[in-house]
C-alpha positions in Angstrom: -9.2 35.8 18.4 -10.7 38.6 15.9 -11.3 38.0 12.7 -13.0 39.9 9.7 -13.6 37.9 6.4 -15.7 37.5 3.5 -19.5 36.7 4.7 -21.0 33.1 4.4 -24.5 32.9 3.0 -25.2 30.4 6.0 -24.1 33.8 8.0 -26.6 36.0 6.4 -29.8 35.3 8.6 -27.5 36.2 11.9 -25.7 39.6 10.2 -29.5 40.4 9.2 -31.0 40.5 12.7 -28.1 41.5 13.7 -28.3 44.7 11.7 -32.2 45.6 12.9 -30.6 45.3 16.3 -27.1 47.5 15.9 -29.0 50.1 14.1 -32.3 50.0 16.4 -30.1 51.0 19.2 -29.9 54.0 17.3 -32.7 55.4 19.3 -30.7 55.8 22.6 -28.2 58.4 20.3 -31.2 60.6 18.4 -32.5 58.4 15.9 -35.8 57.5 14.9 -37.8 54.2 15.6 -37.4 51.9 12.1 -35.2 54.7 10.3 -31.6 52.4 10.0 -30.1 52.8 6.3 -31.8 51.6 3.8 -31.9 47.8 3.4 -30.5 47.3 7.0 -34.0 44.8 7.8 -33.6 42.9 4.9 -32.0 39.4 4.5 -32.5 39.9 0.4 -30.1 42.8 0.4 -27.4 41.4 3.0 -28.0 37.8 0.1 -26.9 40.5 -2.9 -23.8 42.6 -0.7 -23.0 38.8 0.3 -23.4 37.4 -3.8 -21.4 40.6 -4.6 -18.5 40.4 -2.2 -19.1 43.2 -0.4 -20.6 41.9 2.8 -17.5 40.8 5.6 -18.5 38.5 9.3 -16.3 40.3 11.9 -16.4 37.1 14.2 -14.4 37.2 17.7 -13.9 33.4 18.7 -15.7 32.2 15.8 -18.8 33.4 16.6 -20.3 36.5 14.3 -19.9 39.4 16.6 -20.2 42.2 13.8 -20.3 42.7 9.9 -19.5 45.3 7.3 -20.4 46.4 4.0 -17.6 47.3 2.3 -16.8 49.0 -1.5 -12.8 47.9 -2.8 -12.5 50.6 -5.3 -8.2 50.1 -6.6 -6.4 52.8 -3.4 -10.2 53.7 -2.4 -11.8 51.8 0.3 -15.7 52.6 1.3 -16.9 51.4 4.0 -20.9 50.9 3.2 -21.5 50.4 6.5 -20.0 48.9 9.8 -22.0 47.3 13.0 -21.7 45.3 15.9 -24.5 43.4 18.0 -25.6 45.6 21.0 -24.9 42.5 23.3 -21.2 44.0 22.9 -21.4 47.4 23.3 -18.3 48.8 24.8 -16.2 46.0 24.8 -13.3 47.6 22.2 -15.2 45.5 19.2 -15.7 48.2 17.0 -12.2 49.4 17.3 -11.3 45.8 16.4 -13.7 46.1 13.6 -12.3 48.9 12.3 -9.0 47.8 12.8 -9.1 44.4 11.0 -10.1 46.5 7.9 -7.3 48.5 7.4 -5.2 45.2 7.1 -7.7 43.5 4.7 -7.0 45.6 2.4 -3.4 46.8 2.6 -3.3 48.6 -1.1 -6.1 51.3 0.1 -4.0 54.4 0.6 -7.9 56.1 1.9 -10.9 54.8 3.2 -13.9 57.1 3.0 -17.4 56.4 5.2 -20.3 58.8 6.6 -22.2 58.8 9.3 -25.7 60.7 10.3 -25.5 64.1 11.7 -27.3 63.0 14.9 -25.5 60.1 15.4 -23.9 61.1 18.1 -22.3 57.5 19.1 -20.3 57.1 15.2 -19.5 60.5 15.4 -17.6 60.0 18.2 -16.3 56.8 17.3 -14.8 56.9 14.3 -12.8 59.9 15.5 -12.2 57.9 17.6 -10.5 55.5 14.9 -8.6 58.7 13.5 -10.8 59.7 10.9 -11.4 63.4 9.5 -14.4 65.3 9.1 -14.5 66.1 5.6 -17.6 67.7 5.0 -21.2 67.2 6.2 -24.9 68.7 5.4 -27.8 68.6 7.6 -28.1 64.7 7.0 -24.7 63.3 7.3 -21.0 63.7 8.1 -18.2 62.4 5.5 -14.7 61.3 7.2 -11.5 59.8 5.3 -8.7 58.7 6.6 -5.4 58.7 4.9 -3.6 55.6 5.1 0.3 54.9 4.8 
């Protein structure tokens, strides 16, 4: 059983380590070592996101297997980042996390996110989840998904 919910302070250390592991694995898909998104390896940043009710824990059978940083702007939801513990890659957890995000915010009409241009894995993943590329530059690709 999967559940996406606001994270607790007690989960922040686990989430921070998971973020480090997930974004460190990007070297396998074109990334540079230790160059994840800003503050990806910062416990204090994750604690701030938790305090601001923007950090969400994604659990499978009551165990944290991933997380998301989400910014709810009424009818627009901005996905700041999502990540899954690399030991759970290729199990469908990422798609389930995106589905849970959509259901957790029923008032959202549009979801926006961006990902690095070089990251083959995430660009394919977002397209598989129904996102459409709306803009890109040398560094990032902007995706959107309209909801009903």
